[in-house]
VOBA-1610 file (N, C-alpha, C; in pm, whole numbers, padded with zeros to 5 digits, always signed):
BEGIN
Met+00084-00118+00000Met+00000+00000+00000Met+00089+00124+00000Val+00055+00218-00086Val+00126+00345-00089Val+00027+00453-00052Ala+00063+00532+00047Ala-00021+00645+00088Ala+00070+00759+00128Phe+00032+00879+00093Phe+00109+00996+00133Phe+00016+01116+00139Arg+00063+01219+00207Arg-00011+01345+00216Arg+00085+01457+00176Leu+00035+01547+00095Leu+00115+01664+00058Leu+00083+01776+00156Ser+00185+01845+00200Ser+00165+01957+00292Ser+00270+02064+00261Gly+00248+02179+00315Gly+00342+02289+00295Gly+00472+02264+00369Gly+00576+02330+00327Gly+00705+02315+00391Gly+00709+02374+00531Asn+00610+02456+00565Asn+00608+02519+00697Asn+00516+02446+00795Val+00468+02327+00758Val+00377+02250+00842Val+00456+02143+00919Pro+00439+02134+01051Pro+00511+02031+01127Pro+00472+01890+01084Asp+00567+01798+01089Asp+00546+01662+01042Asp+00451+01579+01128Ala+00457+01595+01258Ala+00382+01507+01348Ala+00232+01512+01323Gly+00176+01629+01310Gly+00033+01641+01285Gly-00007+01580+01153Glu+00074+01602+01051Glu+00047+01543+00920Glu+00059+01391+00926Gly+00152+01342+01005Gly+00167+01198+01021Gly+00045+01134+01083Arg-00012+01200+01184Arg-00135+01149+01246Arg-00251+01150+01146Leu-00260+01256+01066Leu-00365+01261+00964Leu-00347+01150+00861Leu-00223+01120+00826Leu-00196+01012+00732Leu-00239+00878+00791Leu-00211+00857+00919Leu-00257+00733+00984Leu-00408+00722+00979Glu-00478+00832+01002Glu-00624+00833+00995Glu-00670+00799+00853Thr-00600+00851+00753Thr-00635+00825+00614Thr-00620+00677+00582Ile-00513+00617+00629Ile-00488+00475+00605Ile-00594+00391+00675Gly-00627+00430+00798Gly-00734+00361+00871Gly-00685+00244+00954Arg-00780+00179+01016Arg-00752+00069+01108Arg-00705-00054+01032Arg-00607-00122+01087Arg-00554-00246+01030Arg-00620-00366+01097Glu-00646-00469+01020Glu-00706-00591+01074Glu-00605-00671+01155Tyr-00479-00657+01122Tyr-00372-00727+01193Tyr-00263-00624+01222Thr-00178-00653+01318Thr-00074-00558+01359Thr+00029-00542+01249Val+00058-00418+01216Val+00155-00382+01112Val+00263-00298+01177Thr+00389-00331+01150Thr+00500-00252+01203Thr+00506-00118+01133Leu+00523-00014+01211Leu+00528+00122+01159Leu+00661+00184+01200Leu+00754+00194+01105Leu+00885+00255+01132Leu+00869+00406+01124Met+00900+00474+01233Met+00878+00618+01239Met+01007+00691+01273Asp+01017+00811+01224Asp+01127+00901+01253Asp+01106+00963+01391Arg+01211+01014+01450Arg+01199+01077+01582Arg+01101+01196+01582Ala+01077+01254+01467Ala+00983+01367+01459Ala+00842+01323+01497Tyr+00815+01192+01490Tyr+00681+01139+01519Tyr+00673+01069+01653Glu+00771+01092+01740Glu+00778+01015+01864Glu+00685+01063+01974Ala+00603+01161+01950Ala+00513+01214+02053Ala+00419+01105+02103Glu+00387+01111+02229Glu+00298+01014+02293Glu+00166+01004+02216Arg+00110+01117+02176Arg-00017+01119+02102Arg-00008+01036+01975Thr+00100+01050+01903Thr+00116+00978+01777Thr+00131+00829+01801Arg+00212+00792+01898Arg+00232+00649+01926Arg+00104+00583+01975Ile+00029+00651+02060Ile-00097+00595+02110Ile-00197+00577+01997Arg-00209+00679+01911Arg-00305+00670+01800Arg-00264+00558+01704Ala-00135+00542+01681Ala-00087+00435+01593Ala-00127+00299+01650Arg-00111+00281+01779Arg-00151+00154+01842Arg-00301+00131+01832Glu-00380+00237+01850Glu-00526+00225+01840Glu-00569+00181+01700Leu-00492+00220+01600Leu-00526+00186+01462Leu-00466+00053+01417Gly-00399-00018+01507Gly-00347-00150+01476Gly-00203-00152+01426Phe-00129-00047+01453Phe+00012-00042+01414Phe+00099-00066+01536Asn+00219-00117+01512Asn+00319-00131+01616Asn+00428-00027+01589Pro+00422+00091+01655Pro+00518+00196+01626Pro+00658+00161+01675Val+00755+00174+01586Val+00895+00151+01620Val+00965+00284+01601Val+00991+00351+01713Val+01053+00483+01708Val+01135+00504+01835Pro+01257+00554+01822Pro+01337+00580+01942Pro+01296+00710+02009Val+01337+00724+02133Val+01312+00847+02208Val+01406+00955+02157Lys+01360+01080+02156Lys+01450+01189+02120Lys+01568+01190+02216Arg+01676+01245+02174Arg+01799+01241+02253Arg+01781+01294+02395Lys+01697+01392+02413Lys+01673+01449+02546Lys+01541+01401+02605Gly+01497+01282+02563Gly+01369+01228+02609Gly+01370+01202+02759Val+01263+01238+02826Val+01254+01225+02971Val+01208+01085+03011His+01108+01033+02940His+01051+00902+02974His+01077+00804+02860Pro+01191+00735+02862Pro+01223+00643+02753Pro+01131+00521+02751Trp+01115+00460+02634Trp+01037+00338+02619Trp+01121+00240+02538Glu+01078+00117+02537Glu+01152+00015+02464Glu+01103+00010+02320Tyr+01195-00018+02229Tyr+01162-00037+02088Tyr+01263-00134+02030Asp+01231-00194+01921Asp+01317-00293+01856Asp+01425-00221+01776Met+01547-00216+01832Met+01656-00143+01767Met+01694-00204+01633Glu+01692-00335+01624Glu+01728-00402+01498Glu+01627-00370+01390Leu+01501-00370+01424Leu+01397-00336+01328Leu+01406-00190+01287Tyr+01439-00104+01381Tyr+01452+00039+01351Tyr+01564+00065+01250Lys+01667-00018+01252Lys+01778-00001+01158Lys+01731-00017+01013Arg+01619-00087+00991Arg+01565-00106+00857Arg+01505+00024+00802Arg+01490+00126+00887Arg+01438+00254+00842Arg+01528+00313+00734Asn+01652+00269+00733Asn+01747+00311+00632Asn+01694+00282+00491Glu+01621+00171+00476Glu+01563+00136+00347Glu+01464+00243+00301Leu+01388+00297+00395Leu+01294+00404+00362Leu+01367+00530+00320Glu+01473+00561+00391Glu+01552+00680+00357Glu+01611+00666+00217Arg+01657+00546+00183Arg+01711+00524+00049Arg+01602+00536-00057Phe+01480+00490-00024Phe+01369+00504-00118Phe+01340+00651-00146Phe+01338+00734-00041Phe+01313+00877-00061Phe+01426+00942-00140Arg+01548+00895-00122Arg+01659+00947-00200Arg+01637+00915-00348Arg+01592+00793-00378Arg+01563+00756-00518Arg+01448+00840-00573Leu+01347+00861-00489Leu+01231+00941-00531Leu+01273+01083-00567Lys+01365+01138-00489Lys+01413+01274-00517Lys+01505+01279-00638Gly+01545+01163-00689Gly+01624+01157-00811Gly+01543+01196-00933Phe+01411+01196-00920Phe+01325+01241-01028Phe+01318+01394-01021Arg+01364+01458-01125Arg+01376+01604-01124Arg+01243+01673-01095Gly+01135+01622-01150Gly+01004+01685-01129Gly+00959+01681-00984Ile+01001+01580-00912Ile+00965+01570-00770Ile+01058+01656-00687Cys+01186+01648-00718Cys+01284+01725-00641Cys+01257+01875-00648Thr+01219+01922-00766Thr+01196+02066-00783Thr+01050+02106-00765His+00964+02005-00740His+00819+02029-00729His+00772+02107-00852Tyr+00807+02052-00968Tyr+00782+02118-01095Tyr+00633+02140-01120Asp+00551+02037-01096Asp+00407+02050-01118Asp+00345+02130-01005Lys+00269+02230-01041Lys+00208+02316-00939Lys+00073+02262-00892Leu+00006+02182-00976Leu-00122+02125-00937Leu-00098+02003-00849Glu-00168+01997-00736Glu-00149+01887-00642Glu-00176+01752-00706Arg-00280+01742-00787Arg-00314+01612-00846Arg-00207+01567-00946Met-00147+01660-01020Met-00041+01623-01114Met+00086+01581-01039Phe+00119+01655-00935Phe+00237+01622-00854Phe+00217+01485-00788Ser+00098+01460-00734Ser+00067+01331-00671Ser+00076+01217-00773Ala+00022+01241-00893Ala+00027+01138-00997Ala+00171+01105-01034Phe+00256+01207-01040Phe+00396+01183-01073Phe+00466+01106-00960Ile+00429+01132-00836Ile+00486+01056-00724Ile+00449+00909-00737Tyr+00322+00881-00768Tyr+00279+00742-00787Tyr+00356+00677-00902Leu+00371+00748-01012Leu+00444+00695-01126Leu+00590+00667-01089Ala+00652+00759-01017Ala+00791+00740-00974Ala+00802+00619-00880Cys+00705+00601-00791Cys+00706+00486-00700Cys+00698+00355-00778Ile+00615+00354-00881Ile+00604+00234-00965Ile+00736+00207-01035Cys+00795+00310-01092Cys+00924+00293-01161Cys+01032+00244-01067Ile+01036+00299-00947Ile+01137+00256-00850Ile+01113+00111-00809Ser+00987+00075-00785Ser+00959-00061-00739Ser+00989-00164-00847Phe+00973-00126-00975Phe+01008-00216-01085Phe+01153-00201-01127Arg+01221-00107-01063Arg+01362-00077-01093Arg+01384-00053-01243Cys+01289+00021-01303Cys+01300+00046-01447Cys+01375+00176-01476Val+01422+00242-01372Val+01502+00362-01392Val+01625+00355-01303Asn+01730+00418-01346Asn+01850+00428-01264Asn+01849+00564-01196Thr+01833+00564-01067Thr+01837+00691-00993Thr+01958+00689-00903Pro+02012+00806-00877Pro+02135+00812-00796Pro+02117+00757-00656
//
């Protein structure tokens, strides 16, 4: 499943992440959710659990109340970072060339398909 939300560059990530979880909806079975530290807020983790996700996110460096998470599984987040690097290899996405949201979204879907089929060489 591919889902994303477009937002302005001045919008904080955590709120948009919660809205994305709501868009995806409840899972019938537990799904691992690899999250960046930007999404580590208690509200986000609780909502993710309510929707059937298992959030894997470390505490921020100055976190007061640490929790346990699967460090080995979190290391796989690197794969997501590499995917976004490939996605940004598409000039139209990197420069946000299309001004219409639906055209930009369509190009993101097309780029995701190309990356998943490895039909393009991206840096």
